N, C-alpha and C positions, 0 to 999 in steps of 0.2 A: 560857371564851369569853364574848365581849360579849352574845351572844345570849342565852345563859344568864341573865346578870347581870341584864337588864331583861325576863325573861320573867313574865309573871303579872301580879300587881295591884301596882302602885305608888299610894300614897296620898299626895295633894296635901294635906298637913297643913294644918289651919287653925293660926292664932295665937290662943291663949287668953289674955283680958283679964280683968284684975281689975274690979269695978264703978266704979272711977275712973281706968279704961282704961290702967293700967299692963300690961305684960307679965306674964302670970299663970304663973310658973315651976312652982306646984304642979300647976296645969291641964295644964300642957306633960307635965310627968311621967306625970300620969294617962293622957293622951290616948296618948302613947307606949307605955306599958304596954299600954292596951286596943287598940291597932291592932296590935302586935307578938303580941301574945297571940292575936289573932284569925287571925293567920298572913299578912298581908302580906308580899309578898315585897322590896319597898323603900319609901322614903321619901324624898318631895319637899318640900324645904325652899322657903321665900321665893317660892311661887308666888302667883299670883292670888288663890288660896284662904286663903292665910296672910296676906292684906292687905298684901302686900309694898309697894305704893304709899303706905301710911301708918304704916310703920316706918321708924325713923331707922339710918342707917348704923351707929350705936353700937348697936342694939338688934338689927339683923339680925346682927352680928358676936357678939355675946352669946347670942342664939337658936341660932346655929350651933353656938357652943362647946358650950353645953348638950347640945343634940341629940348631938353627935359622942361627949359624954363619957357621957351616960347610954344610947345605943344600943352604946357600946362595941364597933362593928364587928360587931354580928350579923346586920346587913341591910346590903345598898349603900345610901348615901346620893347625891341628886341635889340640885343647889342652883340655883335659880333665879337666874339674870344675865342681863337683857336690857334693851332699851330704844330708844328714836328717835334717839339721838345716839350714832353708832358710835364717835367718840372716848371720850364717857363710859363706854361699855360695857367697852372696853377698858382704860380705867384701873380702872375698878371691878373688872375680873378680875384686875389686876396687885395692887390692893390687897385682895383677899380671899384668907383663909388655906384654900386649896384641899386641903390635906393630908387625907387619907381620904376625899375625896369622890369618887365613881365617875364622875360626870357632870357636866356643866352644862348646864341646860334654858334655852335662850335664845328670847324671843319674839320673833317677826318683828315689826319696827318698826311702832310704831302712831302715828296721827293725822297725821303727815305723808304717808302714802300715797306711798309710793315705787313707782316703776315696777318691774317684775320684774328688770330689770337692777338697780337700787339695792338690791332685796333679795339678790340674789345676792352683790353686791360688799359689803355689810354683812356677810353669814355667812362669808364668805371671810376678812375683817378679823378678825372675832370668833373663827374658828376657828383663825387662824393666832397669835392672842395667847393662846389659850387652853393651859394646861398639863395639862388633862384632857378627855378627849372631849365633843363637843358634841352634843346633841340638839336640833333644830330644833322649834319650837313655831308651828303654825298655827291662829290662832284668831280669823279675819276677823269675827266678831261682837263682839270688842273692839278689835280693832286697826283696822279700818275699811278693810282691803285683804286681798285672798286670795292666798297663795302658791301659783301653780300647780302641777301634778304635773309639767311640764317645768321648772322652777325647783327643785323638790325634787330630782328627779334628776339636774340639773347638779351640784346642792350635793353629792349623796351621791358623786360621784367625789372629794370632799376626804377625805384621809386621816384628818382629824380631826373628820369629821361622821359619826356613827354610826348616826343614825335621825331619826325626827320623831313628834312628838305632833301627831297631825291631829285636829283639831275643828272643821273646816269645816262638817261634816254633810253634806257632799257624797260619797254613796258612790262616784259613778262616778269622782270625783278619786281617792279611796282606792284604787279598782281598779285605777287607770292607774299609781298609784304602785306598788302590788303588783307589776303587771304588768311593770313597767320597771326596777327598781331593782334595784341590786347583791343579789347573796345574802344577804349579811352585813348589808345597810343593815335596821335595826330599823323596821316600821311599827308605832306604838302609838297605840290609841285615845284620843282626848281626850273622846268622849264616853260617859257610861256606858252609854246604853241602846243604844247602836250597837257595842258591845265584841264582842258574840257574832257578827253580821253580818262585822264586818270579821275575827275570826279565821277565818270560812270561806273567805276569799281572801287571808291571808298574815299579819294582824296577830299580834304575839307578846303581847297583854295590852293593859292600859289604864293610865292615870294617872287617879286616880277622886276624885271628891269625896265620892261616897257611901259609900266604905269607910273613912272617918273613922268613921261611924256604925254600919256595918254590917260591918265588915272580915272576920269570919268567912264568913259569909253570901256576901257579894261575892266574896272571895277564892275560894272554893269553887266558885262560879258559873263565874268565869274559869277555873279548872284543870279543871272539868269540859269546859268548853270547848275547851281545848288538848288535852284526851285525846278529842277528837271526839264527848264523850257529849252530843249538843246536845237529845237530849229531856229529860234529867235537868238540864241547864243553863238550859233554857228556861222550866221550871216555876219557878225561881228569880229568872230575870229578871221574869217576870211579876208578882212581889211587888214589883218597884221602878217598876214602869211609871205608876202613879198618884202616887206619892210624889215621883219626880224633879222633876216641873214645879214643885213648891212648892218645891225648894231654890234656884231662881234667881228666882222670882216678885219678889222684893224687894231682888235683888242677891245675889251670892255672896261671904261664907260665910253671910249672914244664915240662910238656911234649915237648913243641915247645924248650926249652933250651936244651935238649937233643940233637935233632935235630940240632940246632945251633951249640953245641960242635961238633957234628960228621962232620959237615961241615967246622968247623975250624974258626967259628965266635966269639964265647964268651964262658965262662965258663958254666955249668950247675947252677951255684949256685943262689940261692933264700934265701929270710928272712923269719924267724921264723914269723908266726906259720906253712908257708910252709917249707916242706924240699924237700931235691933233690930225684930225682925219684930212686925208688927200683931198686934192681938188676934185678927182674922179668920183670918190666915194662920196664927200658932199653933193656933188652934181647927182648921183642916182638916189640921194635920200630925197633932195628937192623934188626931182621928179615923181617919187613915192608919195610925197607929202601932195 
C-alpha cells in the first residue's frame, strides 16, 4: 500500500561537499549509512535541503545513481523534481532515470506567483507526464505563494497525485486538507516541529531536515506519535524545540550541516549564495548539543 510506503520519517537528505565544493561521495555514503542505521523509513533526494538549486544536471544524475546503488532498495526513494516553468519540469521528468524511485516530490511553482488555477494546471501537467506517483509540496515561505486546501483537494482527485508535503505552517489549512481529502491521499508534515500535532488529525509522518542529524531519535518520536503514544513522543519533541530554529537561521541546510560535522558525517560546506554558519551560530548549536 502506498500509505505504508510513506508512513513515518522521510529524511530530506543534504548533499555533502568537499572543502573545494565538489560532491563528497564518501560523505554521502556516511550520511546514507547514518540515517539508515538510525531507522528512517525513506529518503528524499534532490530537495531544497540537498541544495538542488546549486547542483548541476550531471551532478544530480550522479548523486541519484550513487544513492540507488548504495541503498539497494532497502528503503523507498523519493526524488525532487519541480520548478516554475511547467514545460521544463516535464522535460526534466522525461530526462531523469526514475527506475527504482517510489515517487517524485514536486514543489509548487515559485517566484512567478501563479493563481490557484495556474498551480492546479501546472500539477496536472506534471502528474500526466510523470511515470511514478507525484507528491505535492507546498512551502509558501520559499515559493512566495500558498497552495490552498481547496487546490490541494482538487489535485487529490488526480490518479497520479498521492499526497502532499505541507510546509505552510498553517494548521487550519492542514486540518482542512485532512478533513476533505480522499482516504488514500497522504498528508505529510513539512515542518519538523509540527509533525506530532499534524499526526493527531491525520498526517502519516514527515519529510524532515532534523532527521539527517538525529535519525534514530526523530524517527522514534514519529513512530510513537503514529502509535498514539503522545506523552512519550512529546518528551522527545521537547528536545528539538530549541535547536530547530537554528537549522534555518542562516539558510537551510547551513545549520544541519554543522550538526553533521559535529557527528563526523560530512563537512559543513555549502555552495554560494549560501555560506557556512557564522561562528556565533555554530556556538549556539554547540550549546544546544
